[in-house]
C-alpha positions as CSV (number, residue, x, y, z in Angstrom):
1,M,100.4,15.6,99.2
2,S,99.3,18.7,101.0
3,K,102.8,19.3,102.3
4,V,104.3,19.4,98.8
5,K,104.7,23.0,97.7
6,L,104.9,23.3,93.9
7,P,107.2,26.0,92.6
8,S,105.2,29.1,91.9
9,D,107.0,29.6,88.6
10,Y,106.8,26.0,87.4
11,P,106.0,26.0,83.6
12,F,102.8,24.0,83.5
13,P,101.2,23.7,80.1
14,A,97.9,25.5,79.7
15,H,95.8,22.3,79.8
16,V,97.3,21.4,83.2
17,A,97.5,24.9,84.7
18,S,93.8,25.3,84.4
19,R,93.1,22.0,86.3
20,P,92.9,21.3,90.0
21,R,96.0,20.9,92.2
22,D,96.1,17.1,91.9
23,F,96.6,17.5,88.1
24,K,99.5,19.8,88.7
25,L,101.0,17.5,91.3
26,S,100.6,14.5,88.9
27,Y,102.3,16.4,86.0
28,F,105.1,17.7,88.3
29,I,105.8,14.2,89.6
30,I,105.9,12.7,86.2
31,K,108.2,15.4,84.8
32,E,110.5,15.9,87.7
33,L,110.6,12.4,89.3
34,G,109.6,10.0,86.5
35,V,106.7,8.4,88.5
36,A,103.2,8.4,87.0
37,A,100.3,9.3,89.3
38,I,96.6,9.5,88.7
39,P,94.7,12.7,89.7
40,P,91.7,11.5,91.7
41,T,89.5,14.6,91.0
42,E,88.6,12.8,87.7
43,F,86.6,10.4,89.8
44,F,84.6,13.0,91.7
45,T,81.9,15.4,90.8
46,D,82.8,19.1,90.5
47,D,81.1,19.8,93.8
48,N,83.2,17.2,95.6
49,A,86.5,17.4,93.7
50,H,88.0,19.8,96.3
51,I,88.1,16.9,98.8
52,V,90.9,15.1,96.9
53,E,92.9,17.9,95.4
54,D,95.9,17.0,97.7
55,W,95.7,13.3,97.0
56,L,97.2,11.2,94.2
57,R,96.6,7.6,93.1
58,F,99.4,5.3,92.3
59,A,99.0,1.9,90.6
60,I,101.9,-0.5,90.7
61,C,101.5,-3.5,88.4
62,K,105.1,-4.4,88.1
63,N,107.8,-6.3,89.9
64,D,109.0,-5.2,93.3
65,D,112.2,-3.7,91.8
66,V,110.1,-1.2,89.9
67,L,108.2,-0.4,93.1
68,D,111.5,0.2,94.9
69,K,112.7,2.5,92.1
70,A,109.5,4.5,92.3
71,K,109.8,4.7,96.1
72,D,113.4,6.0,95.7
73,R,112.3,8.6,93.1
74,L,109.4,9.8,95.3
75,R,111.9,10.6,98.0
76,G,112.8,13.5,95.7
77,L,109.7,15.3,96.9
78,K,111.4,16.0,100.2
79,K,113.0,19.1,98.9
80,Y,109.5,20.5,97.9
81,M,107.9,19.7,101.3
82,Q,107.2,22.3,104.0
């Protein structure tokens, strides 16, 4: 997710704005694309969290049609990539 450039003026709530980049990415993707993601820094110590700030975790426990819809929605990130 390192290529995804979040809009500098995006209205993150305070509880998200103060968190690492992966939280902002997760929130942004949920709000803008309707796909839930898990911020992996929650699984790392504070000293090592920086390693995964550009990563996200996705869990798909649904039928393939739901996975296909998520894939199509995630293509919406292209306009935010540089």
